[in-house]
C-alpha positions as CSV (number, residue, x, y, z in Angstrom):
1,X,-75.8,-111.0,85.1
2,X,-72.5,-111.1,83.1
3,X,-73.0,-114.8,82.3
4,X,-76.5,-114.1,80.9
5,X,-75.1,-111.5,78.4
6,X,-72.4,-113.9,77.1
7,X,-75.0,-116.6,76.6
8,X,-77.3,-114.1,74.8
9,X,-74.5,-112.8,72.5
10,X,-73.5,-116.3,71.6
11,X,-77.0,-117.3,70.8
12,X,-77.3,-114.3,68.4
13,X,-74.4,-115.6,66.3
14,X,-75.8,-119.1,66.4
15,X,-78.6,-117.7,64.2
16,X,-77.6,-118.6,60.6
17,X,-79.2,-115.5,59.0
18,X,-77.6,-113.1,61.3
19,X,-74.2,-114.8,60.9
20,X,-74.5,-114.5,57.1
21,X,-75.3,-110.8,57.1
22,X,-72.5,-110.1,59.5
23,X,-70.1,-112.0,57.2
24,X,-71.1,-109.9,54.2
25,X,-70.7,-106.6,56.1
26,X,-67.2,-107.6,57.3
27,X,-66.2,-108.7,53.8
28,X,-67.3,-105.4,52.2
29,X,-65.5,-103.4,54.9
30,X,-62.3,-105.4,54.3
31,X,-62.6,-105.0,50.5
32,X,-63.2,-101.3,50.8
33,X,-60.2,-100.9,53.1
34,X,-57.9,-102.9,50.8
35,X,-59.1,-100.8,47.8
36,X,-58.4,-97.6,49.5
37,X,-54.9,-98.6,50.8
38,X,-53.7,-100.7,47.9
39,X,-55.8,-100.0,44.8
40,X,-53.8,-98.9,41.7
41,X,-54.2,-95.4,40.2
42,X,-57.0,-94.8,37.7
43,X,-57.7,-92.0,35.2
44,X,-60.8,-89.9,34.7
45,X,-61.7,-87.2,32.1
46,X,-63.6,-84.1,33.3
47,X,-65.1,-82.2,30.4
48,X,-67.0,-78.8,30.0
49,X,-64.6,-76.8,32.2
50,X,-65.1,-73.1,31.8
51,X,-62.0,-71.1,30.8
52,X,-61.1,-68.1,33.0
53,X,-59.6,-65.2,31.1
54,X,-58.8,-62.5,33.8
55,X,-58.1,-59.0,32.5
56,X,-58.5,-57.0,35.7
57,X,-55.2,-55.5,36.9
58,X,-53.5,-56.5,33.7
59,X,-51.9,-54.5,30.8
60,X,-54.9,-55.4,28.7
61,X,-57.3,-53.9,31.2
62,X,-55.2,-50.8,31.7
63,X,-55.1,-50.2,28.0
64,X,-58.9,-50.1,27.9
65,X,-59.3,-53.3,25.9
66,X,-61.7,-56.2,26.6
67,X,-62.6,-59.6,25.2
68,X,-64.8,-59.6,22.2
69,X,-67.4,-62.4,22.1
70,X,-68.9,-64.7,24.7
71,X,-66.3,-65.9,27.2
72,X,-68.6,-68.7,28.3
73,X,-68.2,-70.3,24.8
74,X,-64.6,-71.3,25.7
75,X,-64.5,-74.7,27.4
76,X,-61.8,-77.4,28.0
77,X,-61.3,-81.0,29.2
78,X,-58.7,-82.4,31.6
79,X,-57.6,-85.9,32.3
80,X,-56.6,-86.7,35.9
81,X,-54.8,-89.6,37.5
82,X,-55.0,-90.8,41.1
83,X,-56.6,-93.3,43.4
84,X,-59.9,-94.5,42.1
85,X,-61.9,-93.2,45.1
86,X,-60.4,-89.7,44.6
87,X,-60.6,-89.2,40.8
88,X,-64.1,-90.7,40.7
89,X,-65.3,-88.0,43.1
90,X,-63.8,-85.0,41.3
91,X,-66.0,-82.4,39.7
92,X,-65.6,-79.3,37.5
93,X,-65.4,-77.1,40.7
94,X,-62.1,-78.9,41.6
95,X,-60.2,-77.9,38.5
96,X,-59.3,-74.3,37.3
97,X,-58.5,-73.7,33.7
98,X,-57.2,-70.3,32.9
99,X,-55.7,-68.5,29.8
100,X,-52.6,-66.5,29.8
101,X,-52.8,-63.0,28.2
102,X,-49.2,-62.1,28.6
103,X,-48.7,-62.0,24.9
104,X,-51.6,-59.5,24.2
105,X,-50.2,-56.1,23.4
106,X,-52.8,-54.6,21.0
107,X,-56.2,-55.2,19.5
108,X,-56.5,-58.3,17.4
109,X,-56.9,-62.1,17.7
110,X,-54.4,-64.0,19.8
111,X,-53.7,-67.7,20.6
112,X,-53.8,-68.0,24.4
113,X,-52.1,-70.9,26.1
114,X,-54.3,-72.7,28.6
115,X,-53.2,-73.9,32.0
116,X,-55.1,-76.3,34.4
117,X,-54.5,-76.3,38.2
118,X,-56.1,-77.8,41.2
119,X,-58.5,-75.7,43.2
120,X,-57.5,-75.2,46.8
121,X,-60.7,-76.9,48.0
122,X,-60.0,-80.2,46.1
123,X,-58.4,-83.3,47.4
124,X,-54.7,-83.0,46.6
125,X,-54.1,-86.8,46.0
126,X,-54.3,-86.7,42.2
127,X,-52.4,-85.2,39.3
128,X,-53.5,-83.5,36.0
129,X,-51.9,-85.4,33.2
130,X,-53.5,-83.7,30.1
131,X,-55.5,-80.7,29.0
132,X,-57.5,-80.2,25.8
133,X,-57.3,-77.9,24.0
134,X,-53.9,-76.5,24.9
135,X,-54.8,-73.1,23.5
136,X,-57.7,-71.0,22.3
137,X,-58.0,-68.1,19.9
138,X,-59.5,-65.0,21.5
139,X,-60.2,-61.6,20.0
140,X,-59.3,-58.4,21.9
141,X,-60.2,-54.8,21.1
142,X,-60.4,-51.4,22.6
143,X,-63.9,-50.7,24.0
144,X,-65.4,-47.3,23.1
145,X,-68.6,-45.5,23.9
146,X,-70.3,-43.2,21.4
147,X,-73.6,-41.2,21.6
148,X,-76.1,-41.4,18.8
149,X,-79.3,-39.5,18.3
150,X,-82.0,-42.0,17.5
151,X,-83.5,-41.7,14.0
152,X,-87.2,-42.7,13.9
153,X,-89.1,-44.5,11.2
154,X,-92.9,-45.2,11.3
155,X,-93.7,-47.7,8.6
156,X,-97.1,-47.6,6.7
157,X,-98.7,-44.7,8.5
158,X,-100.9,-42.0,7.0
159,X,-103.3,-39.4,8.4
160,X,-107.1,-39.2,7.9
161,X,-108.4,-36.8,5.3
162,X,-108.1,-33.2,6.5
163,X,-105.3,-34.0,8.9
164,X,-101.5,-34.2,8.6
165,X,-99.0,-36.8,9.9
166,X,-96.1,-35.0,11.4
167,X,-92.6,-36.4,11.8
168,X,-92.6,-39.3,14.3
169,X,-90.4,-39.0,17.4
170,X,-89.1,-41.0,20.4
171,X,-91.8,-40.7,23.0
172,X,-89.5,-40.4,26.0
173,X,-86.9,-37.7,25.4
174,X,-84.5,-39.5,27.7
175,X,-84.3,-42.2,25.1
176,X,-83.8,-39.9,22.1
177,X,-80.0,-40.0,22.6
178,X,-78.4,-43.4,23.3
179,X,-74.9,-44.5,24.4
180,X,-73.5,-47.4,22.3
181,X,-70.6,-49.2,23.8
182,X,-68.6,-51.9,22.0
183,X,-65.4,-52.8,20.2
184,X,-63.7,-49.8,18.6
185,X,-63.6,-51.5,15.1
186,X,-67.4,-52.0,15.3
187,X,-68.2,-48.6,16.8
188,X,-66.3,-46.9,13.9
189,X,-68.6,-48.7,11.4
190,X,-71.8,-47.4,12.9
191,X,-73.7,-44.9,10.7
192,X,-76.8,-44.4,12.8
193,X,-79.1,-45.9,15.4
194,X,-82.7,-46.3,14.2
195,X,-86.0,-47.1,16.0
196,X,-88.6,-48.6,13.6
197,X,-92.3,-49.0,14.3
198,X,-94.6,-51.0,12.2
199,X,-97.8,-48.9,12.1
200,X,-99.6,-49.8,8.8
201,X,-102.8,-48.0,9.5
202,X,-104.7,-44.7,8.9
203,X,-104.6,-42.4,12.0
204,X,-107.2,-39.9,13.1
205,X,-105.2,-38.9,16.2
206,X,-101.8,-39.1,17.7
207,X,-100.7,-42.6,18.7
208,X,-97.7,-44.3,20.2
209,X,-96.2,-47.6,19.0
210,X,-93.5,-50.0,20.1
211,X,-90.2,-49.5,18.2
212,X,-87.5,-51.9,17.3
213,X,-84.0,-50.7,17.7
214,X,-81.5,-51.2,14.9
215,X,-77.9,-50.2,14.4
216,X,-76.8,-49.6,10.8
217,X,-73.3,-49.4,9.3
218,X,-72.1,-47.0,6.7
219,X,-73.6,-49.2,4.0
220,X,-77.0,-49.3,5.6
221,X,-76.5,-52.9,6.7
222,X,-77.9,-53.9,10.0
223,X,-75.3,-54.8,12.7
224,X,-75.7,-57.3,15.5
225,X,-77.2,-55.6,18.6
226,X,-75.6,-58.3,20.8
227,X,-72.1,-56.9,19.9
228,X,-73.0,-53.7,21.8
229,X,-74.2,-52.4,25.2
230,X,-76.8,-49.8,24.8
231,X,-77.7,-47.3,27.5
232,X,-79.6,-44.0,27.8
233,X,-77.7,-40.7,27.9
234,X,-77.9,-40.8,31.7
235,X,-76.3,-44.3,31.9
236,X,-79.5,-46.4,32.5
237,X,-80.2,-49.6,30.6
238,X,-82.0,-48.7,27.4
239,X,-85.7,-49.7,27.8
240,X,-88.1,-50.6,25.0
241,X,-88.3,-47.6,22.6
242,X,-91.7,-46.1,22.1
243,X,-92.4,-44.0,19.0
244,X,-95.1,-41.3,18.8
245,X,-96.7,-40.5,15.5
246,X,-98.3,-37.0,15.9
247,X,-101.5,-36.3,13.8
248,X,-101.9,-32.5,13.4
249,X,-104.3,-30.0,11.8
250,X,-103.2,-26.8,10.1
251,X,-104.8,-23.4,10.2
252,X,-104.0,-19.8,9.2
253,X,-104.8,-17.3,11.9
254,X,-104.3,-13.5,12.4
255,X,-101.4,-12.1,14.5
256,X,-102.5,-9.7,17.2
257,X,-100.2,-7.2,19.1
258,X,-100.6,-6.7,22.9
259,X,-99.9,-3.6,24.9
260,X,-99.6,-3.0,28.7
261,X,-99.6,0.2,30.8
262,X,-101.5,2.0,28.1
263,X,-103.3,5.3,29.2
264,X,-107.0,5.2,29.5
265,X,-107.6,7.0,26.2
266,X,-106.2,3.9,24.4
267,X,-108.3,1.4,26.2
268,X,-111.4,2.4,24.1
269,X,-109.7,2.8,20.8
270,X,-107.2,0.8,18.8
271,X,-103.6,1.7,19.2
272,X,-102.4,2.5,15.7
273,X,-99.6,0.2,14.6
274,X,-98.2,-1.9,11.7
275,X,-97.2,-5.5,11.8
276,X,-94.3,-7.1,9.9
277,X,-96.5,-10.3,9.6
278,X,-100.2,-10.2,9.9
279,X,-101.0,-13.9,9.9
280,X,-99.3,-17.3,10.6
281,X,-99.8,-20.9,9.6
282,X,-100.0,-23.0,12.8
283,X,-100.4,-26.8,13.3
284,X,-101.1,-29.0,16.3
285,X,-103.6,-31.5,17.7
286,X,-107.0,-31.0,16.1
287,X,-108.7,-30.2,19.4
288,X,-106.2,-27.5,20.1
289,X,-106.2,-25.9,16.7
290,X,-110.0,-25.8,16.5
291,X,-110.0,-23.5,19.6
292,X,-107.5,-21.0,18.3
293,X,-108.8,-17.9,16.5
294,X,-105.7,-15.7,16.7
295,X,-102.1,-15.7,17.9
296,X,-101.0,-13.0,20.3
297,X,-97.5,-11.4,20.4
298,X,-95.4,-10.7,23.5
299,X,-96.6,-7.6,25.3
300,X,-95.3,-4.1,24.4
301,X,-94.9,-1.8,27.4
302,X,-96.4,1.7,26.7
303,X,-93.8,3.1,29.1
304,X,-91.1,2.2,26.5
305,X,-92.8,4.2,23.7
306,X,-91.4,7.6,23.1
307,X,-90.4,9.8,20.2
308,X,-87.2,7.8,19.5
309,X,-88.6,4.4,20.3
310,X,-91.7,3.5,18.4
311,X,-90.7,0.1,16.9
312,X,-90.5,-3.1,18.8
313,X,-89.5,-6.7,18.1
314,X,-91.9,-9.2,19.6
315,X,-92.4,-13.0,19.6
316,X,-95.4,-15.2,19.0
317,X,-97.1,-16.8,22.0
318,X,-98.2,-20.3,21.1
319,X,-100.0,-22.8,23.3
320,X,-98.2,-25.9,24.3
321,X,-98.0,-28.4,21.5
322,X,-98.8,-25.9,18.7
323,X,-96.2,-25.2,16.1
324,X,-95.4,-22.2,13.9
325,X,-95.3,-23.7,10.4
326,X,-94.2,-20.4,8.9
327,X,-91.0,-20.3,11.0
328,X,-91.7,-16.7,12.1
329,X,-89.2,-16.1,14.9
330,X,-90.0,-12.5,15.6
331,X,-92.6,-9.9,14.5
332,X,-91.7,-6.2,14.3
333,X,-94.5,-3.9,15.6
334,X,-94.3,-0.3,14.5
335,X,-96.4,2.3,16.4
336,X,-98.0,4.8,14.1
337,X,-100.2,7.9,14.6
338,X,-97.9,9.7,17.1
339,X,-96.8,12.4,14.7
340,X,-97.9,15.2,17.0
341,X,-96.7,13.5,20.2
342,X,-93.7,14.9,22.1
343,X,-91.8,14.3,25.4
344,X,-91.7,16.7,28.4
345,X,-90.2,16.4,31.9
346,X,-92.1,17.1,35.2
347,X,-91.5,16.9,38.9
348,X,-94.0,14.7,40.8
349,X,-94.7,15.8,44.4
350,X,-97.8,13.7,45.3
351,X,-98.4,10.0,45.9
352,X,-101.5,7.9,46.0
353,X,-101.6,4.6,47.9
354,X,-103.3,1.9,45.9
355,X,-102.4,-1.0,48.3
356,X,-101.5,-0.9,52.0
357,X,-102.7,0.5,55.3
358,X,-101.9,3.8,57.0
359,X,-100.6,6.9,55.4
360,X,-97.3,7.9,53.7
361,X,-95.6,10.9,52.3
362,X,-92.9,11.4,49.8
363,X,-89.5,11.8,51.5
364,X,-88.3,13.5,48.3
365,X,-90.1,14.6,45.2
366,X,-89.6,12.5,42.0
367,X,-87.7,14.7,39.6
368,X,-87.3,14.6,35.8
369,X,-90.2,12.3,35.1
370,X,-90.6,12.1,31.3
371,X,-94.1,12.2,30.0
372,X,-95.2,11.4,26.5
373,X,-98.3,12.8,25.0
374,X,-99.8,15.2,22.4
375,X,-97.8,18.4,22.4
376,X,-100.8,20.6,22.8
377,X,-101.9,18.6,25.8
378,X,-98.5,18.6,27.5
379,X,-98.2,22.4,27.2
380,X,-101.4,22.8,29.3
381,X,-100.2,20.5,32.1
382,X,-98.2,21.3,35.2
383,X,-96.4,19.3,37.9
384,X,-99.4,19.5,40.2
385,X,-101.4,17.5,37.6
386,X,-99.3,14.3,38.2
387,X,-99.1,11.9,41.1
388,X,-97.3,8.6,41.8
389,X,-99.2,5.5,42.5
390,X,-97.4,3.3,45.0
391,X,-98.1,-0.1,46.7
392,X,-97.2,-0.3,50.4
393,X,-98.8,-3.6,51.3
394,X,-96.7,-5.6,53.8
395,X,-94.4,-2.7,54.6
396,X,-93.8,-1.4,58.2
397,X,-93.6,2.2,59.2
398,X,-90.4,4.0,58.3
399,X,-88.5,4.9,55.2
400,X,-88.9,2.8,52.0
401,X,-88.0,2.8,48.3
402,X,-90.9,1.5,46.2
403,X,-91.8,1.3,42.5
404,X,-94.0,4.2,41.3
405,X,-96.4,4.5,38.4
406,X,-97.0,8.1,37.3
407,X,-100.5,9.1,36.5
408,X,-102.2,12.3,35.4
409,X,-105.4,13.7,36.9
410,X,-106.2,16.0,33.9
411,X,-105.4,14.0,30.8
412,X,-106.0,10.4,29.8
413,X,-103.8,10.3,26.7
414,X,-100.4,10.8,28.3
415,X,-98.0,8.3,29.8
416,X,-94.7,8.0,31.6
417,X,-91.6,7.0,29.7
418,X,-89.2,4.7,31.6
419,X,-89.6,3.4,35.1
420,X,-89.4,5.3,38.4
421,X,-89.1,4.7,42.2
422,X,-90.3,6.8,45.1
423,X,-88.8,7.4,48.5
424,X,-91.7,7.3,51.0
425,X,-92.1,7.7,54.7
426,X,-94.8,5.4,56.1
427,X,-96.4,6.7,59.3
């Protein structure tokens, strides 16, 4: 068997084609080995190397400064020397080019010396013989953040006849105030932040348009947005700004006073009073304004009306989205026609349950209840003519203190002055 293998192997090499291929392979292997072991050094230039400028954990970082401009714009080239098989295989990842910031002590432009070193992952069998450039000019500045309220401009808009275009505003209130972060020297130049929408049309209703954000300096010149980082007031990245142009309608309507806890006699006749303002100019969406015939005032509690207190300061109650164009903040309402009314005190000994189950009695009479009414009427009334209305819903048996509304069984034009409570025993 062994003899057969030797004969077969010899026959293979007796084949001229196979012998030629084997000779070439052996020659290449010998050449490659000699090249690796004995080839002279060669040089290679690696261009487009990024320059690292570390500022973390440095004096520059601690002072709150940063690099101004695009760091990726700084690149360098190195020339290396070593065995051909090594230097020909080197890439940008094998060389680190960094800048020293040891001479940076304040804001300004500095010349930073560059240094090239081998990365730990690279083959160490080469040397760096040159670096270009040897230094770069880099600007440093303190980085500040300042808040600006966004000014709004809607270009070329007008309202349809009979309507009015109100002041445009930033649609999302979260975007109405923006944080602008950037170099201190640039931040100090900012006059305002503006959102501009190109409308250029006649509007019949409120519409929203995309706005373009602009930063203007003190001379009204537009600054480069790329020099700043802009975020919302809560720190989120600033989205596209939307601008709303409100289209409103105006209308003059009467002002109406409101009263609560009025005695029955006043439910069928008008409570005599005078208003500081009798009408108001309002504006709002056309569909809202068309449905408004009057504007009511905040309620006046009859229980607060007495001989010494017949004048009340009230406020206008406006629907959502409707504006008071007359800037009326308050309206004074003066109660009139109470010249013959006076104040008298009574003791209330009875209760009437208006809500709740079971029965209850007063644990103690309600004393010194002040009642307002016509003097002639009050003089004819006694304590037995009054009772306390109480609500006991949801209360268990036992002693409780509850609110009490004082009513009169013989007169419908008198009312309690102030508020009262009753101590009751629920059976």
